[in-house]
C-alpha positions as CSV (number, residue, x, y, z in Angstrom):
1,M,16.9,17.5,2.5
2,K,18.5,14.5,4.1
3,K,19.7,11.1,3.1
4,I,19.0,11.1,-0.6
5,F,22.6,10.3,-1.4
6,V,23.7,6.7,-2.0
7,S,25.4,5.4,1.1
8,I,28.3,3.0,0.9
9,L,26.2,0.4,2.6
10,A,23.4,0.7,0.0
11,V,25.9,0.5,-2.8
12,L,27.5,-2.6,-1.4
13,F,24.1,-4.1,-1.1
14,M,23.5,-3.5,-4.8
15,A,26.7,-5.3,-5.5
16,A,25.6,-8.2,-3.5
17,V,22.2,-8.7,-5.1
18,L,23.4,-8.3,-8.7
19,P,26.8,-10.1,-8.8
20,S,26.3,-11.0,-12.5
21,C,25.9,-7.4,-13.6
22,S,29.6,-7.0,-14.1
23,H,30.0,-3.3,-13.2
24,F,29.0,-4.0,-9.7
25,D,32.1,-6.1,-9.1
26,D,34.0,-2.8,-8.9
27,L,31.9,-1.3,-6.2
28,A,33.8,-2.7,-3.3
29,K,36.8,-0.7,-4.5
30,D,35.0,2.5,-5.4
31,P,31.7,3.3,-3.5
32,Y,30.9,6.0,-6.1
33,A,31.1,3.5,-9.0
34,I,27.3,3.5,-9.0
35,Y,27.4,6.9,-10.7
36,D,29.0,5.2,-13.8
37,A,27.0,2.0,-13.8
38,P,24.8,1.2,-16.8
39,A,21.2,2.2,-16.3
40,Q,19.9,-1.4,-16.3
41,E,22.0,-2.2,-13.2
42,Y,19.9,0.2,-11.2
43,V,16.6,-1.7,-11.8
44,H,16.6,-4.6,-9.4
45,P,18.2,-2.8,-6.4
46,I,15.6,0.0,-6.6
47,V,12.7,-2.3,-7.1
48,F,13.9,-4.7,-4.4
49,N,14.5,-2.0,-1.8
50,T,11.3,-0.2,-2.6
51,T,9.3,-3.3,-2.1
52,K,11.1,-4.3,1.1
53,N,10.5,-0.8,2.5
54,A,6.8,-1.0,1.5
55,L,6.3,-4.2,3.3
56,T,7.9,-2.8,6.5
57,I,5.7,0.3,6.3
58,F,2.6,-1.7,5.8
59,R,3.1,-4.0,8.8
60,G,4.4,-1.4,11.1
61,T,2.0,1.5,10.2
62,T,-0.7,0.9,7.6
63,C,-1.7,-2.5,9.1
64,L,-2.4,-0.8,12.5
65,I,-4.0,2.5,11.6
66,M,-6.2,1.0,8.9
67,Q,-7.5,-1.7,11.2
68,Y,-6.1,-4.8,9.6
69,G,-4.3,-5.7,12.8
70,V,-3.7,-4.6,16.4
71,N,-0.5,-4.8,18.3
72,H,-1.3,-6.6,21.6
73,N,2.2,-6.3,23.0
74,Y,1.2,-3.8,25.8
75,E,4.9,-3.7,27.0
76,S,6.0,-2.3,23.6
77,T,5.6,1.3,22.4
78,A,4.6,-0.1,19.0
79,K,1.1,-0.5,20.3
80,V,0.4,3.3,20.2
81,V,0.4,3.3,16.3
82,S,-3.1,2.0,16.6
83,N,-4.0,4.9,18.8
84,Y,-2.4,7.5,16.4
85,N,0.4,8.3,18.8
86,I,3.1,7.7,16.2
87,S,6.8,7.8,17.1
88,E,9.5,9.7,15.1
89,G,11.1,6.4,14.1
90,V,7.9,5.3,12.4
91,I,7.4,8.7,10.8
92,D,11.0,8.7,9.4
93,D,10.6,5.3,7.6
94,T,9.1,6.4,4.3
95,W,11.2,9.6,4.0
96,T,14.5,7.9,4.6
97,S,14.0,4.8,2.6
98,Y,12.1,6.1,-0.4
99,Y,14.2,9.3,-1.0
100,L,17.3,7.1,-1.2
101,Q,15.7,5.1,-4.0
102,Y,14.3,8.2,-5.6
103,G,17.8,9.6,-5.9
104,N,19.0,6.3,-7.5
105,A,16.1,6.5,-10.0
106,V,17.1,10.1,-10.9
107,K,20.6,9.0,-11.6
108,M,19.3,6.0,-13.5
109,Y,17.4,8.3,-15.8
110,D,20.5,10.4,-16.4
111,R,22.4,7.3,-17.4
112,A,19.7,6.1,-19.7
113,V,19.7,9.5,-21.5
114,L,23.4,9.3,-22.0
115,E,23.0,5.7,-23.3
116,G,20.2,6.8,-25.6
117,S,18.0,4.0,-24.2
118,E,14.3,4.8,-24.6
119,G,13.3,1.7,-22.5
120,M,15.6,2.5,-19.6
121,Q,14.3,6.1,-19.6
122,G,10.8,4.7,-19.4
123,I,11.6,2.4,-16.5
124,A,13.4,5.2,-14.6
125,L,10.4,7.5,-15.0
126,V,8.0,4.8,-13.8
127,L,10.2,4.3,-10.7
128,R,10.5,8.0,-10.1
129,A,6.7,8.5,-10.4
130,L,6.1,5.6,-8.0
131,L,8.5,6.8,-5.4
132,I,7.8,10.5,-5.3
133,S,4.0,9.9,-5.3
134,Q,4.4,7.6,-2.2
135,I,6.6,10.1,-0.4
136,S,4.1,12.9,-1.1
137,D,1.1,10.7,-0.2
138,T,2.7,10.2,3.2
139,Y,3.7,13.7,4.0
140,G,2.0,16.1,1.6
141,N,4.2,18.9,0.2
142,V,7.7,17.5,-0.1
143,P,10.9,18.2,-2.1
144,C,10.4,16.9,-5.7
145,R,11.8,19.0,-8.4
146,E,15.1,19.6,-6.6
147,A,15.1,16.1,-4.9
148,G,17.7,13.6,-6.0
149,Q,20.3,16.2,-7.0
150,L,23.0,15.1,-4.5
151,I,23.5,11.8,-6.2
152,R,24.1,13.6,-9.5
153,T,27.0,15.5,-7.9
154,S,28.5,12.6,-6.0
155,G,27.3,14.3,-2.7
156,S,27.9,18.0,-2.7
157,G,26.6,18.4,0.8
158,K,23.8,20.8,-0.2
159,Y,20.8,20.0,2.0
160,T,18.6,23.1,1.3
161,T,15.9,21.7,-0.9
162,A,12.6,23.4,-1.7
163,Y,9.3,21.8,-0.9
164,D,6.9,21.6,-3.8
165,N,3.1,21.7,-3.6
166,Q,1.5,18.3,-3.8
167,K,-0.6,19.5,-6.8
168,D,2.5,20.4,-8.7
169,I,4.1,17.1,-7.7
170,Y,1.2,15.1,-9.0
171,Y,1.1,17.0,-12.2
172,D,4.8,16.2,-12.6
173,V,4.0,12.5,-11.9
174,V,1.4,12.5,-14.6
175,A,4.0,14.0,-17.0
176,M,6.5,11.4,-16.0
177,L,4.1,8.6,-16.7
178,E,3.0,10.1,-20.1
179,D,6.7,10.4,-21.1
180,A,7.4,6.9,-19.8
181,N,4.7,5.4,-22.1
182,A,6.1,7.3,-25.0
183,H,9.6,6.1,-24.3
184,F,8.4,2.5,-24.1
185,A,6.6,2.9,-27.4
186,A,9.8,4.2,-29.1
187,E,12.0,1.4,-27.7
188,E,13.1,-1.0,-30.4
189,A,14.5,-3.7,-28.2
190,A,12.1,-6.3,-26.7
191,S,14.1,-6.7,-23.6
192,F,17.3,-6.0,-21.6
193,S,19.4,-8.2,-19.3
194,R,17.3,-10.7,-17.4
195,V,20.0,-10.7,-14.7
196,C,19.4,-7.1,-13.9
197,D,15.6,-7.4,-13.6
198,K,14.4,-10.1,-11.3
199,T,10.8,-8.9,-11.4
200,Y,10.0,-8.8,-15.2
201,Y,13.2,-10.5,-16.4
202,G,14.0,-7.6,-18.7
203,S,10.6,-7.3,-20.5
204,Y,10.0,-3.7,-21.6
205,D,6.4,-4.7,-22.5
206,K,5.6,-5.7,-18.9
207,W,7.3,-2.6,-17.5
208,R,5.1,-0.5,-19.8
209,R,2.0,-2.3,-18.6
210,F,3.0,-1.7,-15.0
211,G,3.7,2.0,-15.6
212,N,0.3,2.5,-17.2
213,S,-1.4,0.6,-14.4
214,L,0.3,2.9,-12.0
215,Y,-1.0,5.8,-14.2
216,A,-4.5,4.6,-13.6
217,R,-3.9,4.6,-9.8
218,V,-2.5,8.1,-10.0
219,L,-5.4,9.5,-12.0
220,M,-7.9,8.0,-9.5
221,R,-5.9,9.4,-6.6
222,I,-6.2,13.0,-7.9
223,G,-9.4,12.6,-9.9
224,M,-11.9,14.1,-7.4
225,K,-9.7,17.1,-6.7
226,V,-9.0,17.8,-10.4
227,M,-12.7,17.4,-11.2
228,A,-13.6,20.0,-8.5
229,E,-10.8,22.5,-9.3
230,S,-10.6,22.4,-13.1
231,S,-13.5,20.2,-14.5
232,G,-11.1,17.2,-14.7
233,V,-8.5,18.9,-16.9
234,I,-4.8,18.9,-15.9
235,E,-3.0,22.0,-17.2
236,F,0.8,21.8,-17.2
237,D,3.4,24.6,-16.5
238,D,5.0,23.6,-19.8
239,D,3.0,25.3,-22.5
240,E,4.2,22.7,-25.1
241,R,2.6,19.8,-23.1
242,T,-1.0,19.1,-24.1
243,P,-3.5,19.3,-21.2
244,I,-4.9,16.0,-20.1
245,S,-8.5,15.2,-19.2
246,V,-8.7,12.7,-16.3
247,P,-11.9,11.1,-17.5
248,D,-10.7,10.8,-21.1
249,K,-7.4,9.3,-20.0
250,L,-9.1,6.8,-17.7
251,A,-11.4,5.9,-20.6
252,A,-8.3,5.3,-22.8
253,L,-6.7,3.1,-20.1
254,Y,-10.0,1.2,-19.7
255,Q,-10.1,0.4,-23.4
256,S,-6.6,-0.9,-23.2
257,Y,-7.7,-3.0,-20.1
258,L,-10.5,-4.5,-22.2
259,S,-8.4,-5.1,-25.3
260,G,-5.1,-6.0,-23.7
261,E,-3.3,-3.7,-26.1
262,G,-4.0,-0.1,-27.2
263,S,-1.8,3.0,-26.9
264,Y,-1.7,2.7,-23.1
265,P,-1.4,-1.0,-22.4
266,V,-2.0,-2.1,-18.8
267,M,-1.6,-5.3,-16.9
268,R,-3.6,-8.1,-18.6
269,G,-3.8,-10.4,-15.7
270,R,-2.0,-11.8,-12.6
271,Q,1.0,-12.8,-14.8
272,D,1.8,-9.1,-15.4
273,R,1.9,-8.1,-11.7
274,P,5.3,-6.8,-10.5
275,M,6.1,-9.7,-8.2
276,V,9.5,-9.1,-6.5
277,P,11.4,-12.1,-5.4
278,F,12.9,-12.7,-1.9
279,N,15.2,-15.5,-0.7
280,K,15.5,-16.4,2.9
281,Y,18.6,-18.4,2.2
282,N,20.5,-15.4,0.8
283,E,21.3,-12.8,3.4
284,T,21.1,-9.9,0.9
285,E,17.6,-10.9,-0.4
286,Q,15.8,-11.8,2.8
287,T,12.5,-10.3,3.7
288,P,12.5,-7.4,6.2
289,F,10.9,-9.9,8.7
290,F,13.4,-12.7,8.4
291,S,15.1,-11.9,11.8
292,Y,11.8,-11.3,13.7
293,T,11.5,-13.5,16.7
294,S,8.2,-15.4,17.2
295,G,7.2,-12.9,19.9
296,N,7.7,-9.9,17.7
297,W,6.0,-11.4,14.7
298,N,3.0,-12.7,16.7
299,A,2.5,-9.4,18.5
300,I,0.1,-8.2,15.8
301,T,-3.4,-9.8,16.0
302,V,-6.1,-9.5,13.4
303,C,-8.4,-6.6,14.1
304,N,-12.1,-7.4,14.7
305,T,-12.9,-4.9,12.0
306,M,-11.3,-7.2,9.4
307,V,-12.7,-10.4,10.9
308,S,-16.2,-9.0,10.8
309,R,-15.9,-8.2,7.1
310,M,-14.1,-11.3,6.0
311,L,-15.9,-13.9,8.1
312,D,-19.0,-12.6,9.9
313,G,-20.7,-9.3,10.1
314,E,-21.9,-9.7,13.7
315,E,-20.1,-7.8,16.4
316,K,-21.1,-8.0,20.1
317,I,-19.9,-6.5,23.3
318,Y,-18.0,-9.4,24.9
319,E,-18.3,-9.8,28.7
320,V,-16.6,-12.3,31.0
321,A,-17.3,-13.2,34.6
322,V,-14.6,-12.2,37.0
323,D,-15.2,-13.1,40.7
324,G,-18.9,-13.6,39.8
325,V,-19.2,-10.1,38.2
326,N,-19.6,-9.6,34.5
327,T,-17.0,-7.3,33.1
328,R,-15.9,-6.0,29.7
329,P,-12.1,-6.7,29.3
330,C,-12.0,-4.3,26.4
331,G,-13.8,-1.4,28.0
332,D,-16.6,-0.2,25.7
333,Q,-15.1,-1.7,22.6
334,L,-16.8,-4.3,20.6
335,Y,-15.4,-7.8,20.3
336,W,-16.2,-10.3,17.5
337,A,-18.0,-13.0,19.4
338,T,-18.0,-15.9,17.0
339,K,-15.0,-18.2,17.5
340,D,-16.0,-21.1,15.2
341,P,-16.3,-20.5,11.5
342,T,-18.9,-23.3,11.3
343,K,-21.2,-21.1,13.4
344,A,-20.6,-17.9,11.4
345,G,-24.3,-17.5,10.3
346,V,-24.9,-17.3,6.6
347,H,-21.7,-15.3,5.8
348,A,-19.6,-17.1,3.2
349,P,-16.0,-17.0,4.6
350,D,-13.4,-15.1,2.6
351,P,-10.9,-17.6,1.1
352,R,-8.1,-15.1,1.8
353,F,-8.5,-15.0,5.5
354,G,-6.4,-18.0,6.4
355,C,-3.7,-16.9,3.9
356,W,-3.0,-14.1,6.3
357,W,-4.2,-15.0,9.8
358,R,-3.6,-18.1,11.9
359,K,-6.7,-17.9,14.1
360,I,-10.1,-16.2,13.7
361,N,-10.3,-14.4,17.0
362,G,-10.3,-10.6,16.3
363,M,-9.1,-7.9,18.7
364,P,-10.5,-4.3,19.1
365,T,-8.4,-1.3,18.3
366,Q,-7.7,2.1,19.9
367,M,-7.7,0.5,23.4
368,T,-5.9,1.7,26.5
369,A,-2.8,-0.2,27.6
370,E,-4.8,-1.6,30.6
371,N,-7.5,-2.9,28.3
372,V,-5.0,-4.4,25.9
373,E,-3.5,-6.2,28.9
374,N,-6.9,-7.3,30.1
375,F,-7.9,-8.5,26.7
376,Y,-4.6,-10.5,26.3
377,D,-5.0,-12.1,29.7
378,T,-8.7,-13.0,29.1
379,F,-8.1,-14.7,25.9
380,R,-5.3,-17.1,26.8
381,S,-5.3,-20.9,26.3
382,A,-4.7,-23.3,29.1
383,A,-1.1,-23.4,28.1
384,G,-0.8,-19.6,28.4
385,N,-0.8,-18.8,24.7
386,F,-2.8,-15.9,23.4
387,K,-5.8,-17.0,21.3
388,G,-5.9,-14.0,19.0
389,G,-5.2,-14.5,15.3
390,S,-1.6,-13.5,14.5
391,M,-0.1,-13.4,11.0
392,M,0.9,-16.6,9.1
393,R,4.6,-17.4,9.4
394,G,5.2,-20.7,7.6
395,S,4.5,-24.4,7.4
396,E,5.8,-25.0,10.9
397,T,2.7,-23.1,12.3
398,E,-1.0,-23.6,12.3
399,P,-2.8,-24.3,9.0
400,D,-5.5,-22.0,7.5
401,P,-8.1,-22.0,10.3
402,V,-11.2,-21.6,8.1
403,W,-10.2,-24.3,5.6
404,S,-9.3,-26.7,8.4
405,A,-12.6,-26.3,10.2
406,L,-15.0,-26.1,7.2
407,Y,-13.4,-28.3,4.6
408,E,-11.0,-30.5,6.6
409,E,-8.1,-29.5,4.4
410,N,-4.8,-28.2,5.9
411,H,-3.2,-25.4,3.9
412,Y,-0.1,-23.5,5.1
413,Y,1.0,-20.0,4.2
414,D,4.0,-17.8,5.0
415,L,3.8,-14.0,5.2
416,Q,7.0,-13.6,7.2
417,N,9.3,-15.2,4.6
418,A,7.4,-15.5,1.4
419,S,9.4,-16.1,-1.8
420,E,7.9,-13.1,-3.5
421,Y,5.7,-10.1,-2.7
422,P,3.6,-7.8,-5.0
423,L,4.6,-4.2,-5.6
424,M,1.1,-3.7,-7.1
425,Q,-1.7,-6.2,-7.5
426,Y,-3.5,-6.8,-10.8
427,S,-6.8,-6.7,-8.9
428,E,-6.3,-3.0,-8.2
429,L,-7.1,-2.2,-11.9
430,P,-10.7,-3.5,-11.9
431,F,-11.3,-1.8,-8.6
432,I,-10.1,1.5,-10.1
433,F,-12.3,1.1,-13.2
434,A,-15.3,0.1,-11.1
435,E,-14.9,3.3,-9.0
436,A,-14.5,5.3,-12.2
437,G,-17.8,3.8,-13.4
438,A,-19.6,4.4,-10.1
439,R,-18.5,8.1,-10.3
440,G,-19.8,8.4,-13.8
441,W,-16.4,9.4,-15.2
442,V,-16.2,6.7,-17.9
443,A,-19.3,6.5,-20.1
444,A,-18.6,2.9,-21.2
445,I,-18.7,1.7,-17.5
446,N,-22.4,1.7,-16.6
447,D,-24.0,0.2,-13.5
448,G,-23.9,-3.3,-14.8
449,V,-20.3,-3.1,-15.9
450,T,-19.4,-1.6,-12.5
451,L,-20.9,-4.6,-10.8
452,S,-19.0,-6.9,-13.1
453,L,-15.7,-5.1,-12.5
454,L,-16.2,-5.3,-8.7
455,K,-16.9,-9.1,-9.0
456,K,-13.7,-9.4,-11.1
457,A,-11.7,-7.4,-8.7
458,V,-12.7,-9.4,-5.6
459,T,-12.2,-12.7,-7.5
460,E,-8.8,-11.7,-8.8
461,S,-7.7,-10.7,-5.3
462,I,-8.7,-14.0,-3.9
463,L,-6.7,-15.8,-6.7
464,E,-3.7,-13.6,-6.1
465,W,-3.5,-15.0,-2.6
466,N,-5.0,-18.4,-2.5
467,P,-3.4,-21.0,-4.8
468,Y,-5.9,-23.7,-3.8
469,V,-8.9,-22.2,-5.5
470,T,-10.0,-21.2,-9.0
471,E,-12.5,-18.7,-10.3
472,T,-15.2,-21.4,-10.3
473,S,-14.4,-22.9,-6.9
474,E,-17.4,-23.1,-4.7
475,Q,-15.7,-21.1,-2.0
476,V,-14.8,-18.3,-4.3
477,V,-18.2,-18.2,-6.0
478,N,-20.1,-18.2,-2.7
479,Y,-18.0,-15.4,-1.2
480,V,-18.2,-13.2,-4.3
481,N,-22.0,-13.7,-4.4
482,W,-22.2,-12.8,-0.8
483,V,-20.4,-9.6,-1.3
484,M,-22.7,-8.7,-4.2
485,T,-26.1,-9.8,-2.7
486,E,-25.9,-10.1,1.1
487,E,-23.0,-8.2,2.5
488,L,-24.1,-4.9,4.1
489,F,-22.6,-1.5,3.2
490,S,-24.1,1.2,5.4
491,G,-26.9,-1.2,6.3
492,S,-27.8,-2.3,2.8
493,A,-26.7,-4.8,0.3
494,Y,-24.8,-3.7,-2.8
495,S,-26.6,-1.2,-5.1
496,A,-25.8,1.7,-7.3
497,A,-26.5,4.0,-4.3
498,N,-23.8,2.5,-2.1
499,A,-21.5,1.2,-4.9
500,L,-18.6,3.5,-3.9
501,E,-18.6,2.2,-0.3
502,A,-18.8,-1.4,-1.5
503,I,-16.0,-1.0,-4.0
504,L,-13.6,0.8,-1.6
505,T,-14.4,-1.5,1.3
506,E,-13.5,-4.5,-0.8
507,K,-10.5,-2.7,-2.2
508,W,-9.4,-2.1,1.4
509,I,-9.3,-5.8,2.0
510,A,-7.6,-6.5,-1.3
511,N,-4.8,-4.0,-0.6
512,F,-3.5,-6.1,2.4
513,F,0.3,-5.9,2.4
514,I,0.4,-3.2,-0.4
515,G,2.3,-0.4,1.3
516,I,0.1,2.6,2.1
517,E,-2.6,2.1,-0.6
518,S,-5.6,1.5,1.7
519,W,-4.6,4.5,3.8
520,C,-4.5,6.7,0.7
521,D,-8.0,5.5,-0.4
522,Y,-9.4,6.1,3.1
523,R,-8.1,9.7,3.2
524,R,-9.2,10.2,-0.4
525,T,-12.8,8.9,0.0
526,G,-13.5,8.2,3.7
527,F,-14.0,4.5,2.9
528,P,-14.1,2.0,4.4
529,L,-16.1,3.5,7.2
530,L,-13.9,3.1,10.3
531,K,-14.5,3.8,14.0
532,T,-11.7,6.2,14.9
533,N,-12.8,7.4,18.4
534,G,-11.9,4.4,20.6
535,P,-11.1,4.8,24.3
536,A,-7.4,5.6,23.6
537,A,-7.5,7.2,20.2
538,G,-5.2,10.2,20.0
539,N,-4.8,12.9,17.4
540,N,-8.2,14.3,18.3
541,C,-9.7,10.9,17.2
542,I,-8.7,11.7,13.6
543,L,-7.1,8.8,11.8
544,P,-3.8,10.5,10.6
545,T,-4.3,12.5,7.4
546,R,-0.5,12.6,6.9
547,M,2.7,11.8,8.8
548,R,4.7,14.6,10.3
549,Y,7.9,15.6,8.6
550,P,10.9,13.9,10.2
551,S,12.2,16.0,13.1
552,D,15.7,16.4,11.7
553,E,14.4,18.3,8.6
554,A,14.0,21.2,11.1
555,Y,17.7,21.6,11.3
556,R,19.0,20.0,8.1
557,N,16.7,21.9,5.8
558,V,15.8,24.9,8.0
559,D,14.3,27.4,5.6
560,S,12.3,25.0,3.4
561,F,11.0,23.1,6.4
562,K,9.9,26.3,8.1
563,A,8.2,27.6,4.9
564,A,6.2,24.3,4.6
565,V,5.2,24.2,8.3
566,D,4.2,27.9,8.4
567,G,2.5,27.7,5.0
568,W,0.2,24.8,4.1
569,L,0.3,23.3,7.6
570,G,-0.7,26.5,9.4
571,G,2.3,26.6,11.8
572,S,2.2,23.0,13.2
573,N,3.9,19.9,11.9
574,N,0.6,18.0,12.6
575,M,-1.2,14.8,11.5
576,T,-4.6,16.4,11.0
577,T,-4.1,18.6,7.9
578,D,-5.5,17.0,4.7
579,V,-3.1,16.5,1.8
580,W,-4.2,18.2,-1.4
581,W,-6.0,15.3,-3.1
582,A,-7.8,14.3,0.1
583,D,-9.3,17.8,0.8
584,T,-12.8,17.2,-0.5
585,P,-16.2,17.3,1.2
586,E,-17.0,13.7,0.3
587,S,-13.8,12.5,2.1
588,Y,-14.3,14.8,5.1
589,N,-17.9,13.9,5.7
590,N,-17.3,10.1,5.4
591,R,-14.4,10.2,7.8
592,L,-16.4,12.3,10.2
593,L,-18.8,9.3,10.6
594,G,-16.1,7.4,12.4
595,R,-15.9,10.0,15.2
596,Q,-19.7,10.0,15.9
């Protein structure tokens, strides 16, 4: 396996971002000093780099395949991500960046054991669980039990690393999170150095809550598959480890969600989110987008799929007159026709839209290069500027287009260089428990509670992004009521019959800028329902079920790579084989609707 050792550059970066953690002062002299650093000095570098990589992966991949945005730069190869023709450079991103941090987390755990620090062992296990689950979610079967060993030996040069089955990986992840919770419970100290943790400022309690919130995500990720294979019971290879019932564990986590405490405490509110700070004035702590030119940043336009959900449900085929003849600049694609939010029918506008997008003109996806060019040329202003809604980039740009038009208030947002980004949102928890209730897995969550949890989730997501509203603001109340009473899911307003689609469609919106989470939910459930057979859609019109293994694995890790490709992938390093937890009839049948 490649690149899981700590490079000199990465080590020097850690020294730069944590100058007050004294051990890092020696790193410029000895690039292997990281091996002897105290466990707490690993925390911020791992968290910062993991979040930074998640942001890059979202904007460059998830944003495009999950129809948040479309790359309208038809001169750039980046546009093909929307069409599922994904380059090796994009495929390599998660593998390269996350395995590096996973190796650091493995070593951090070793140091914590030597130090006898229960809390540090807990944090290291949470980070290991997060990273290896994200890697496996992206590729499927990957190295896990042998991964991260090079860093333990200061780089032995051994690259032959076995690939583990995703089922085994996820059972290991469950064990990691169980052990992490136990370590936190045994930790006597309330905190560690604030300097070494810029996310939670050294609070073991908040790290425990994040770890258990991640646990809820993990159980929901594998829940349908475990229910189908073993009636919801996880049996471990270790005979001494007690089997775990997915429904029972979700019920325990839900009770902690209600009480704020319990044996598995989870995030209590937005204040417990892992918000990772960035600083555009400090070169080592800048966002991954800091050096983007305006052309590169503005190349992504809001997708009409997102506009139709957030602002107006009406989609029309858009035609323009060219030399007296009506023509469709987007081929057979649909274009969201409403350009003025004051004419958006009875749909209450989503208060998050203008936090993310500078205009309300949506763009179709899966278009040919010619149609992208035609679309771009058709929707230009008199000054020659494209009128599609690109991402917010700061106070020097346009204000929130919905607020300006409807409420005559100018609010400005900055996605490109925000001062902090979430590694996980608090709103994900009520979405998880709402889904558990809709599936009948937690007896305490009946239909009425499921509805309340969905309302809570949507409301919390709005408040996570829009600082100008409160839970009782008219704009928030109107939008949430719209989602519950008038928004259409498969042609009908919310009900117990379409609750899963409603929950997961709204969760798709809420997971904006959260790594690959919406892609995982889509593969797991088939929601939201997405059209995947546009004019230029590749990959047999299948929205990728996984990313291909990086090409250099074929010669760096020859035997293990070949065994994986010839085994579970059936001989082809493809993007159409379902990962273990996504291989269910429900998921397959829902995704199939997008190709009909």
